[in-house]
N, C-alpha and C positions, 0 to 999 in steps of 0.2 A: 304417701300414696302407693298403693301396691301396683307393681309392674306386672302385666300379664303378657305372656308370650303370645304371639298371633301366628297362626299357620299361615305362612306366606304363599302357599300355592293352592288356588282355588280355580276350578274350571267353571266358568259361567254357563248356566243353564237358563235359557229363557222360557218363561211359562207361555201357554197359550192363552191369550188375553182376548176376551169378548168385549171390545171397545163400545159396542152399542148398549150393552147392559150396564156398563159404567156411567153412562150419561144420565144424570139426575137433573131434570128440569126444575125450576123454581116452583114450588107449591103455593097456590093462593090460599089466603086464610082469611076468613070472615072475622071482622072486629066489630064490637059494639060500642066503642068509645072513640071520641075524636082524640088524636095524638096530643092536642094542645088543651084537652079538657082540664087538666091539672092546673095549667097556668090560668085559665079563665076563672076557675073557682077562686084561686088564690087572689086574682085581681079584684074579683067582686067582694071578697071578704074585706080587702084593704080599702075599697071605696065605700063600703057600708059601715064605716066607723070602727073597724078593728084597729088594733095596736099597730102603729107604723113600724116599730122596730120588728115585732114578730112577722108582720107581712113581708118586710124586706128580706128577712132570713129565709123564709119559706120560698120566696121567689128565686133567691140565688141558688137553692138547691136543685132547681130544674136546670138541666144543661142547655136546653133551647132558649131559655129566658135569661140566662146569666149575661148574655152580651147586651141586653136591652137595659135602658135606664128607666126603671119603673115597670109597669104592666105591659103586656104586649100590645101592639097597635090595633089588633083586631077585637080585643076584649074591652077596649076603652069605650065602645059604643054600647055596651051591654047595660051601663047604668043610665041614671036620668039625665038626658041631654041638656036639660035646662038648669041642672043644679049648679054647674060651674058658672053659668051666667048670673044667676041670682046671688051668688056670694059676692060678686064684684060690685052690685049695685050700689051699696053703701059707699064704698070706696070712691065711686065715680061721683057721688054727690058732694064729696068734701071739697074738691078742687075742680077748677075750670081746665081740663086737660088740654083742651084746645090752644088756650094761651100759654099754658106751660110748655107745650111742645113748640109753640112758635117762639117763645123766649129762648129755648134751647137752640133752635135753629139761628136766631139772630146772634146769639153768643158765639156760635161756631162760625157764622159768617164774618163777624167782628175779628175773630182770631185769624181766619184766613186772609182777610183784608189786611190786617196788621203785618202779617208775614209778607205779604206781596208788596206793602209800602217799604218795608225794611230792606227787601231784596231789590227793588226797583229804583228808589229815589236815593242815590248816593252822590257823593262829591269828593273831589280831590282838593278842593280849597280849604283855606284855613278857617277855623271856627273860633268863637269867642264864647266864654261862659262867665257869668256873674253871680257870685254867691259869697256869703260871709261864714260858710260852714265848712268848706274845703280847706285843707292845709296844702296851699299851692307850692311854694318853694321854688318854682321855676322862674326864669327871666320872663318879663313881659307882664307879670302881674303888678297892676298899680293899685295903690290904696286910695279910695274915695273917703274924704273926711266925713266923719259921722260922730254924733254923741255916743258915749259909752253908758250903758245902763245895765244893771243886773237883771237878767231874765227871770221873772217869777213863774213858778209852775202852777198849773191850774189847781192842782190838789191842795197846795198850801193855802192859796187864796180862798178857795171855796170852803175849806175845812175851817179856816179862821173865822169866816163869816158865820158859819153855823154854830161854832162854839160860842160867839159872843152874842148870839141871838139877835142879829141885826134885823132891821126893818127893810121893807121893800126898797125904799129910797137909798139906804146904806148899801144894799146889795147892788143896785144900779151904779153907785158911785165906785164901789170896789171893781165892778166889771169894767167900767169905763177907764180906770187907771190901769187894768190889765191890757185893755184893747190899745192903749196908747203905746204899749211896748211893741206892738206889731209894726209901728211905723219907725221904730228906733233901730235902724241897722247898725250892727256893730262890725266896723272894718270890713265893709263891703268891698270885695275885690274883683276886678275884671281881669280875666286870664285869656290871652288871645294866642293865635299861632297853633292851636290844636288840630290835630288831624281828625278825621271822622271816628277812628277807633278810640282815640283818647277822649274825645268829647262824649261818646257813648259810655265808656268806662266811668267817666266822672258823674254822669247822669245816674248810672247805676249805684255809684257810691252814695250819692245823695238819697237815693231810694232806701238803701240800707240804713243810712243814718236817720232817716225818718222813722223806720220801723224801730230801731234801737232807742231813739228818743221816746217813742210811744211806750216802750216796755219800761222805761225808767220814770214814767209819769211826767215827762217834759212834754205836755200836751202843746204849749204854745210854741215851743221850739219846733215840734213836728209841723205845726201849721205854717211857721215862718218859712221852713224849707219848701213847703208846697207852694206858698205865695211867691217866693223867689223863682221857683221853676216856672210857674205860670207867666211870670214876666218876661222869660226867654221867649215865649211865643209871640211877643211884640216885635222881635227882630226877624226880619224876613230874609236876611242876608246870610249866606247865599240861598237864593230861592230854590234851587234844585234839591237842597236838603231839608226844606222846610217841612214836607210831609213826614219824613223820618223823625224830625225833632218833635213834631206834634205826637207822634206815637209814644216817644220815650216819655214826654212829659204827662201824656195821658195815663200811662202806667203808674206814675207817681200820684196822680190826683185819684186814680181808682184805688190805690192802696190806702191812702188817707181816708177816703170815704168808707171803705170797708172796715177800717179800724174804728172810725167814728160810730158807724152803724152798729158793730157788735158791741161797742161800749154802751151805747144807749139801750140796746136789747137787754144787756146785763143790769143796767140800772133800773129798767122796767120791771124785770124779772125778780130782782132782789126786794123791792118795795112792795111787790103785789103779794108775796107769800111770806108775811111775818109770822103766820102761825106755825111755821116750821115745816110745812109740807113742801115737798120737792116735786115740781112739775116743769115742764119745759114751755117757755114762752112761745105762743103759737106763731107760725110763719105769717099767717094772714090774721091781722088783728085790727081792732079799731082804736081810735085815740083814747076812748073812754076807759079802755083796759089799762093804759098806761098810768103809772103812779104819778103823784105830784112832783116828786123829786126827779123822775125821769123827764117829765115835761120841762121842769126847770133846767135840767142839764141841756136838753135839746134847744131851748131858747138861748142858753148861754152860747152854744156853738153858732146858732143863726145870727145872734147879734155880733159875735166876733167876725164872721165872714161879711156881714152887712157894713161893718165899720171900716173895711178896706177901702182906701181912698181912690186908687187906680181902678179903672173900669175893667180892664182885661182880666187881671187876678181875681177881682170880686166876682166877675161874670163866671169864670171858670170854676172858683171854689163853691160858689152857690150852687152851680149845675152839678158839681161833684156830689154834694151832700143833699141833693134833692130828695132822695128816699127818706131822709130823716124828718121830713115834714109830717109823715104819717103819725109821728109820736105826739104831735100837738093838734093836727087837724087832718081830718080825713080826706079832704078834697084840696088842701091848700097847694099841694105838689102839682095838681093839674093846673091850677091858676098860675103857678110860678113858671111853669113851662112856657106859657103864652107870654108872660111877661119877659123872661130871659130871651126868647126869640125876637121880641121887639127891642130889647136892649142892644142886640148886635148891630142895629142900625147906626149906632154911635161909633162903630169901628170903621176908620176911614179905609184902611187897606183892604182891598177886596180878597185877597188871599187869606189874611188873617180872619177876616169875617167869615169866609166859607169854611174854614176848619173850626171856628167857634160854634157855628150852626151844627156842624158834624158832631161835635162833643156833646152838645145839648141833646141832639137826637139819640146819641149813644146812652146817654143816661135816661132819657125819656122812655126808651123802649123797655127798660127794665122797671122804671118807677111807675109808668102809666101806659101799659101795653095796649089799652083800648083806645087811647086818645090819638088823634091824628090832625087835629086842627093846627096844633103848633108846627107840625111838619109842612102842612100846606102853606102856612104863613112864612115859613123859612125859605120854601122854594120860590114862592112868589117874590119875597124880598130879594133873594138872590138874582132872580131873573131881572127884576127892575133896576138893581144897582150894578149888574154886571157891565154896564156901559162904562163904568169908571176905568176899566182897563184902556180905554181909548183917551182917557184924560191925560193931562201934562205930568201929574204926579207919578203915575205908574210908568209912563213912557220914560221919564227921567230916571226913575229906579231901574228900569230894565237897561237903559243905556250905561248907567254906572256899572252894573253887573256883566254887560256884554251878553245879554240874553235876547233872543229873538222871540217874536210872538209864537212861533211854531214850537219853541222850548217852554214857554211860559204856560200856555193854555193847558197842556197835559197835567200841570200841577194841580189843577182843580178837580181832576177826574175821581180821585178816592173820595173827596167830600161830596161831590154831586152823586156819585154812585150810592153812597150810604144814605143820603137824604132821599133818594128815589127808592132805595130798598126799604127804608122805614115807612114810606108812603104806601108802598105797594103790599105791606103786610096785611093790612085789613081795610084799606080805603076801597070804597065802591067804584065801580067801573066808570061812572061818570066823572069822577075826580081824576082817574087815570086818563081818561080821554081829554080832560082840559089841559093836562100836561102835554099831550100830544099836539093840541092846538098851539100851545105856547112853542113847540118845537117848530111848527109849520110857520109860525109868525116871527120867530126870532131871526136876528141878523147877526152877521160877523161870526166870531168863534163860539158864540153862545149856542148856535144851532147844533153844530157838530158835538159840542160838549153834552148837550141835553140828549141828543139822539143816541150817542154812545152810552150814556147813563141809563136811558130807557131800555136799551137792548141788554144791558148788563143786569138790570134790577127788576124790571117788570115780569110778571108770570108769563111763561110761554103760551098759555091758553088765551091770555089776553093779546099777545103779539101776533100770534098765527092768524087770528080773526082779521087782523088789519096789516098782514104782511105785504101785500101788494102796494098799499099807499106808503108803507114804511120803505119799501125797496125804492120807490120813486123819490121819497124824501132823502134817502141816502145818496141817490143819484145827483141830487142837487147840492149835496154838502161838498164844498171845496175849500174848507177852512184849514189854515196851516196847523200842523200838530196833530191832525186826525186823518187817518187813512180810510178811504172808502172800502178798500180790501178788508180791513180789520172789521169795519162795521158789517159788511156782508158775511163775513165769517160768523160774527155774533148772531145775525139773523139767521144764517143757516143752522146754527146749533139750536136755536129755538124751534124751528120748523122740523128738525129731526127729532126733537123731544115731544113735541105736540104737532100732529099732522094737521095742515090747513084744510079747509073744505075742498072737495075734489074739484069743483068748478074753478077754484082759484090756483090750482096747482100749475097748470101750464102757462097762464098769464104771469104768475110769479116767476117761473123759471125764465120766461122771455125777458122779463124785466130786469131781473138779476144779471142774466148773461150778457146784457148790453153794457153793464159796467165791468163784469169780470173779463170780458174778451178784450177790453181796452188796457188791461194792466200790463205794463211793460216788463216789470222785473220778473223773470221766469220763476224764481223761488216763492215770491209773493203770489204770483198767478197760481202756481201749482197748489200751494197750501190753501187757497181759496176755492180752487176748482174741486179739490177732492172732497170738500164738504158738501157742494152742490152736486157732485157726482153721486155721493151716497144718497142724497135726497131724491135724485132722478131714479137711480136703481131701486129705490124703496117703493116709490109710488107709481112709476110707470112699468108695472110688471107685465110679463108676456106669457103666452103659452108655448108649447113645444114647437108649434109649426109656425110662430111668427117671431120676428126678432125687433128689438126696441129701437125705434128710429131715434128717439131722444138720447138714449145712451150712446148709440153710435155716433151721433152728431156731436155731442159733448167730447167724446174721445178724438173725433177728427179735429176739433178746435184745439184740444190738448196737444195733439201731435204737431199741429201747425205752430204752435207757440215754442214747443220744446225742441224741435228739430232746427231752429234758427241757430247758427253757430254752434251746433251740437250741445246745446244747453242741457240736455237730459244726461249727459255724462257726469255731471256735478250733483245730480238730483235723483240718483237711482233709489235711495230709500224712500223718498216721498213718491217716487213713480210706483214703487213696490206697493205702497199703501193704496193707491188708486187701482191697481190690478187686484188686490185682495178685496177691496170694496165691490168690484164687479163680480168676482167670483163667489163672494159671500151672498149676493143676492140672486144671481142667475145660476141655477143648479143644473142646467142641462147643457152638455157639450154641443149639441146640435144648434141650440139657440146661440151659445156663446160664440161659436166658430162661424156662425152666419153673419157676424158683424165684422166687416173687413178691416175696420179701424182697430178693432181688438187685436186681430192677428198681427197687425203692423206694430202695435204697442208690445206684444210679446217679442216681436222681432228685435226690439231695441235691447232686449236682455241677452241676445246671443252674440253681442260684441266681446272682443277679447279684453276690453276694459272693464267689464262687469266683475264684481266681486263674486267670489263662490258663495258667500253667505247670502247675497242678495238672489243669486240663481237658486239656491236651496230653498229660500222662501217662497219663490215663485212656484216651484215644483210641489212644495208642500201644500200651498193654497190650491193649485190645481188638482191634486190628487185627494186631498182631505175634504174639501168643502164641496164635492160633487157626488151625487148619488148615482147609482147605476154604473154601467160598464162603458168601456171606450170601444168603438168599432169603426170610427171614421179615420180614415188614413191621414187626414190633414192634422188633426190635433196630435194623432199619435206620433207622427213624424216631428212635430214641434217639441212635444214633451221629451221624445227621445233624443233630440239635439240637446235640450237643456240638461238632461240627465247625463249626457256624454260629457258635457262641460264639467259637471260636478265629478265625474269618474276621472277625467284627466287631470283634475286638480290633486288627485291623491298621489302622494309621493312618500318617501322615507321619513319625512318630518311631520307627516300627518298623524295626529294623535289617534289612539284607539276609540276615543269617544266620537270624534268626527267621522272617522271611518264607519262606525257603527250607524251613526245618524244618515250618512249618505247611503249606506247599504239598505237601511229601512226604507227610505224615500223611493229608492229605485225599485225595490221588491213591491212596494205598494203600488207603483205604476204598472209594473209587469202584471201583477194580480188583477188590475183593472181593465187590461186589454182582453176583449173577448169578441171574436169574429163569428160567434154562434156556430152554426154547423159547418162552416167553412174551416175544417180542420187543417188543410194543407196550408192555408194562409196564416193560421195560427202557428203552425210549425215553422214557417218562413220567418215570422216575427221572432220566435224563440232563437232561431239561427242567428238573425241579425242582432238580437240583444246579447247573445254570447260573444260575438266579436266586438261588440261596443263596450262590454263590462268584463272584460277578461282578467282584470286586476283585482276584483273583489270576490273573495271566495264566498261570501254570503249570498251574493247575487247568482253566482254559478250553482249553488246548491239549491236555490229557489228554482232556478230554471230546470234543473234535472226533475225536481219534484213536479214542476209544472207539466213537463213532457209525460212523465208517468201518469199523471192525472189525465192528460189529453189522450193517452193510449187507452185508458180504462173508460173514458167517455165514448171512444170508438168501439170498444168491446160491448158497452151497454147498448149503443146504437144498433149494432148488427145482432144483438142478443147471443152473443158467443158463436156465431156462425160467419166466419170471414169469407168474403169473396176474394177474388185475385187482387183487386184494387185495394181493399182495406187491408189485406194481409201484407201487401208491400208497404203500406203506410205504417203499420205498427212495426214492421221490421226497421223502417227508417227511424222510428222513434227510439227503438232499442239502440240502433246504431248511434244516434244522437247522445244517448246516455252513456254508452260505452266510450265514446270519444271524449265526452266532457269531464267524466269523473277523474281520470288521471291528472288533470290540471290543478285539482285541489291539493292543498298543502297539508291538510290534517288527515292522517291515516284512518283514524276512527270514523270520520265523516266519509272518507272513500269507501271503507268497508261497509258502512250503513247504506250508502246509496248503491253500491254494487249489489247488495242483497235486495234492496227494494226494486232495482231495475230487473233483476233476475227473476223475482216473483211476478212482476208485472209481465214479463216476457213469456213466462210459462203460462200464465193465465190466458194469454192471447196465442198459445200454441207456437211460439217462436223458440223451438227447443235449442237450436244452435246458438242464438243470442243469449238465451238464458243460461246455458252452460257456460258461455264465455264470461258472463257477469258473475256467475257464482264462483268460477275459478279465480276471477280478480278478487272477490271478497275473501276467498281462503288464502290468497297471497298476502292480502292486507294484514292478516293476523300476525304474521312475522314483522310487520312494519310498525305496529303500535307500540310505542315506547312505554316502559315500565312506569315512568313519571311524566306528568305534563305541567306546564306552567300555569298556576292558578291566578296568582297575582304577581305583581313586580317583585322579584326576589323570593318568591314562595312557589312551591311545587306541591302536587298532589298526585297520589297514585291513580293509575288508569285500569287497574286490574278489574274493578267492579264494573266499569262500563264495558270493557272487553268481555267479561263473562256473560252479560246481557246479550251482547251481539253473537257470541259462540252459541247461546241457547236458541236465539232466533234462527241462526244459520243451521244448526243441527236439526231443528224441527222442520225447516223447509226441505232439507236434503232427504227427509223420510219419504216424500212424495216424488222425488226426482228420479226418473229412470236412468239407468246407465246407458251410455252411449254404446253403439254397436262395436266400435273399435276399441273399447277399453275393457278392463277386467271388471269383476263384480265389486260393486261399491267403490268405484274409483274416486268419486268426489268425496265420500265419507272417509276413506282411507286417508285422503289428502288433508281433510280437516283435522283428523287425529294426529297425523304427523306434524301439522302446523302447531297444533295446540301443545304437543309435547316439546317442539323446538322453540317455542316462544319464551323469552326471558320474563317470567312473571316476577312481580314485585316480592321482594323478600319479606318474610314474616307475616304473610297473608296466606289464606287457605283457597283463594279463588281458583288456583290450577287444579286442586283436587275436586272442587265442586264442579269445574268444567268437565273433568273426567267422568263424574257421576252423571252429569247431563248427557255426555256422550253414550254412556251405558244405556240410559233410558232410550235414546234415539236408536241405538243399535238393537235393543230389544223390540222396539216397535218394527224396525226393518225386517226382523227375523220372522214375523208373522206371515201367515198365509194370506190374511187379509189385512191391508194396511189401514190404519185408522182414518185416513183422508187422502184425497186425490185432487189433482188440478182437473178443472173441466176439460173433457175431451183429450186428456193426456193420460195414457196407460202407465201405471206405476211398475215397479219391479215385480210386484205380486203377479201382475198379469204377463209381464214379459218372461219371467222365469217359470211360471206356471206351477208354483209350489215346489221348485227344485230344492232338494235339502241342501245342496252345496251353498246356496245363498245363506241359509241360516247358519251353517257351519262357519262360514266366512264372518258373519256378524258376531257369532258367539266367541270366535277366536280373537277378534278385536276387542270385545268386551272383556274377555278374560285378562288380556294384557293391561287394559285400564284398570280392571279390579285390583290387580297386583300393585299397580302404582299407587292406588288410593290406600291399600292397606299398609303398604310401606310408609306412606305419609302418616298414617295414624300411629304406627309403631314409633316413628321418629318423634312425634309430638309427645307420645307417652313417656319416651325415654328422656326427653328434655324437661319433663315436669310441667307441661302446658295442658293440663286437664281440661280446662274449659274449651280451648280450641278442639282438642281431641274429640270431646263429647259431641261438639257441633257437627264435625265432619262424620263422625260415627253415626249420629242420628240421621243425617242426610243419606248417608249409605244404607241405613236400615230401612228407610222409606223406599228407597229404589228397590232393594232386594225384596221386601215384602209385597211390592206391587208388581214387579216385572220378572222376578226369578221364579224358577220352577222349585217350590218348596217340597216337592216329593223327593228331591235329591238330598241324600244325607249331608253332602258338603254344604249345600246351602242352608240347611237347618242348622248345622254346627256354626256357620257364619253368623246367622241371625242370633243364635243364643250367646255367642261370644260378644257380639256388638251390644246386645242387651246388658250383659253382665258388665262391659266397659262403662256404659252409660249410667248403670245403677251405682257403681262403686266410685265413680269420678264426678258425679252430680251433687253439688252442696245444696243445702237448703236455701243459701242466700241468693243463689242464681235462679230466680224464678222462671226466666225464659227457658232454661234447659230442663228444669223440673217439668214445666208445662209440655214441652215438647216430648220428653220421655213418657209422661203418662198418656199423652195422645197417641204415641207409637204403639204402646201395649193395648190401649183400647181399640186402635184400628185392627190390630191382629185378632183380637177377640171377635169383632164384628165380622171380619172376613171369615173367621172360623165358623160362626153361626150360619152365614149365608152360603158356604161352600161346602161341597162334598169331597174335598181334597183331603184326603187322609194325612198326608204329610203335614199340612197346615194344622189340622186338629191336634196331632201329636205334638207339634211344636208349641202350641198354646198350652198343652197340658204340661210340658216341661217347664216353663217358666212361670206358670200360674202360681 
């Protein structure tokens, strides 16, 4: 790099600038094409059968459509609106989408119910498992004598029969020999003393062993594992764990059924395509499509299951493989469902029978989704046989286990809920109505069990039409094990999802509240009341001038229950939910605070025992869920108290995130307060808020900005012509800002707000207050540190931010007149001194760029006509009347700054930092060509030298510098064409 000596002494000469001629307003241009026309054309091409890949490439080339997935949303309507519909008609004809969707919902419901059962029905009692396949090895396992036989695999027996060409009678004999093996248990062991976790682990092990046996072609072994697991469901001890045991065994049965069904599909598929073609066996098929071998294998499995001697495992296994009937007969599985539901009558224990019916319906939903008669039969049989729980057998069993009827009855809930869910899928309303009649006529625990199941399973549209009779039915349920409050909550969820008829809403609310108001437990009462409070606030809406009597009455009853023994102190989260429900539905503060009970409810959150998090949620709901502004002093005072509670909780241990959230909420509240044209009351509120939130810097910043905004609203109201009263008010606002800003802890924020307050003060002709604020801003230049903390343990430079503030401050000082008791350019000299004295960040060029900015400002100050003025404030051009001493003062300051900039350029050049040097030189070049008098030889020399530095130190790889350099030369040529300045024309000729 070549080193160029720079002439170190230049006297700045400002040019006479015509600012009006330099203003270039935006020119309108007539266009003939829509800016998205290209996107529309490409979208049309893609929809009219063009290549997908090529269309996609073209669309991505457009910058406006690159963010869209496919064509733009406006052009999608340009094609045929019916084309997309017609393409899907054939697909919809292939399957019955309604039942497919319904099956998916049922599968999801079964999965959720399974999770609920596993989480709810647990026990700490010891359990027993019986099996011949687990390696026990623990104490307590006792061996039951049995005959030992070799287990034959299905594949060996079947293949042997085929190879010998056996007749049908021989095949039956071979099958019967194999079926005999199912009753030959080999070393059946009973292991007791297991915990719930151990029992579950061993069931999972059996499931894995079943899968492994199937993979190794030991079909009979897999079936025997499933049979032994099904036998476990005959033991109901302990009863509290029986629902969970049922779920674990049902998983094993479903696993075996899936394996068998998949195997049969493979057999049907293999025989069907002997010509070598490869197609997929259809999901929806007829039995006539199944090959003879596939049907033979299916009958083999059906006979195996039918030969099981014990009722319970035979019933469960036949139900599990029920979908396999489709391989031999299209409608046999529907008949089998009715037959299996009738077989359950042979099970004596009501709990075992209920879950057997549950499993039959679980399989039936998938095998015969349109059938419902077997579900109706199962429900009727359950209702008829439920009186068995009052019999001596069940009473004796409960006595042995130490169970009460209140603990025993809820064990039936999952089974009953699933039966009713399967019924409600596609049963007509008259059948559902018949179930309700059974509920009304049922006695004992059966009534509460059925009512709870109906509320859980029937569609809300059916229940809400009969909500009033249901509420009366719930009021009459007093069976042990079932809570009226829980059933009222279930009914409330239904009416929230589907609104009842309008004429039934008030009778329903009165009927429900007769039950809810008598709940003694505060927690249960509140959980029930909040659901019906949401119903009330949803359907008993009000206008701005009325207040909801029903909502206020409910809140009064709520306060009555929760203030007894100060119960609300333990229920603040639930109480907060009630407040949020009211706030979500009633969006006007006038209506809200006209309810006296709501104000008392908010008063409960102003206690010292309330957590800050709860208070924060209340304020957030009050602020975010309401439209419009706040002007009523009552709600303002209450919210101000809540915000003060949050503010007072901030201490040294408060995290930055919590501090930020609290600041955001308080600021949102402050911005919502609006007293209209009563500006004095608005200022009084800001004064009160400053005293209440003095420890949060973000709130103080917001208050200063709000007061500045209030000042400008006053200016707009008087249209710039203040009276004595308004002038005193805006001076008070300026004093508020001047007093508040020093309490901020961040120097850059103080400087920014001082500048804002000074600008607002000058707009409102408050010269003394404006001078004070601008002096404060200049002083803060020295307080801004060179680096600030960005993250924990990391810092970043503040020079770029300070440079922006200096630019704004310098441009403001251009229009500021000098005070009578100060010298010329008093504030501008102070800013120059502060910028020079500030400790700028090392290795950066912001200090030199700030000097260039100040040179521009001084060039503007030296003009006989300033580029801009404050309204009704005379600038220095009017005060000095074109006195040349003002221009000389400005040029003297600019000359000193120019020498500092040139010295910085020379330092960069000497240190080999050409890129930084060119950047500063180009900034200075723009400043000189726009603001300096180029008729002066010294300025021309400086321009030539800066251009030479930029030309010789700009490398081709630095595109930014190259572009800036070219633009600088182009700008000079344009100025030469438009100007009569001889010095400028000579200068352009020199470097051309």
